[in-house]
N, C-alpha and C positions, 0 to 999 in steps of 0.2 A: 504494500500499500503506500510507503514512504517512497518507494522507486517510482510509482505511477505519478504520485503528487510532484515530485522532483521534476521529472520528464514534463509535467504539463508547467510547472512553472517556467523551466529553461525555456520551453516553445513560446509563450507569451513574451517573456523578456526578449528573446530572439527576433519576434516579430516586430515590436516596439522598437527595438535598435535599429534593424533593416528599413523600417518606415520613416523614421525621422529624417528630415531633411535640415542640411545646414544654410541657413539664409544667410550667414556672413559670408562676406568675400566682396569680391571686386566687380562692379558692373559698369559697362561701358557702351556707348553708342559713337559709331562712326560715321562719316561721310567719306566715301573714297578711302584715301589712306590717312585722313585726318582724323584726329581723337577728338571729338566735340563734346560729350560729357562722361564724366568718371565718378561713380558712387561707389566709396568704400564703406561697406557694413563690418564693424570691429565686432568680435565676440565679446566685448565689456559692453556692448549696448550703446556705442558711439558711432558718428557718422561722419565722413567729410565728402564734399561735393566741391567738384570743380567743371567749370563750363568755360569754353573756349569758341571765339568767334572771329573768323578770319574774313579780313575785309580787305576789297582792291585798294590800292593806293588812290588816293593821299590819307584817308583813313587808318588809324591804328588799330592793331588788332586787340581784342577785349578779353579779360579773365574775368569771371565772377565765383565766388565761392560761398560755401557755406559750412556749418559744422553744428552739430548738436547731438541729440540720444534718438534711438529709434526702438521700437518694441513691435512684436508680431501677435495678432489676435487672430486664431485659423489661419487663413491663407491671406490677410490683409497686414502690409507694412504699414505702420504709422509713424513719422517723423516729427519732430518737435527741435527748432531752430535755438540758438543761443543767441538771439541778437543783440549786440552792444552798441549803443548810441554814440559814444565817446569815441569809436574806432574812426581811423583814418579812411580804410576802406569799409564801406557799407556792404556786410554780407546778405544773402539774399535770405528771407524769411519761408522757411518750409513747414512753418506751424500750419497745422491743418491740412497738409499733405498726406495722400494715401496713394498707395500703391498694393496691385494684385501680384502674389507671387505665384508665378506661373512654372509649372515643372511638370515632367512625365510622372504618373502615377506608377508606383511599383505593381499595382495589379495590372497595369495595361501592359500585355505580352506580344503586343504587335511590334512590326517592324518601324512604324511611325516615330520619325525624329522630333524631337519636341525640345526645342532650346530653353534650358532653364532662363527667367527673365523676369523682371519688374514692370508693370505697366501702371502708369500712373492715370488715376480716374478722377482724382480731386486735388486741387490744389489752388492756393492764392495768386501763384504764379501762373498767368495765362499761358505761356508757352512750355511749361511742366506738363500739364493736362493731354493725355494722349499719348505721351512720349514713352517708349519702350527702351529699356536699358538691358542688355544681354550680359550674363553673367561669365566670366573668363574661367574657364575649367583648368 
């Protein structure tokens, strides 16, 4: 009886470990060979974001940044910015930004390729809404 319970407990623990996805990591969006957006989710619950815009001459290139904390609830990523008013560089405000975590389900045994990504569906920054960032494996 003890062996049976041990096997069942081991099975449930194994399934939970196999099904858990690690959300933390680096996500990016490229246009051609130019890296446009980079979002780094750190395991300690903090994030950094960098946006790069390349313009034709005479306008200079533009860099925008943000940092703060993140948390997951089911498959929804929520970002919270640390906006400092007295900063020389005004960071982006990611408060109230939400993204759906997209990944291939472990139950899906088909050959279909699903890239792990974050798709933003809510944000106060108008150009973030609808953006999809792909995880670097």
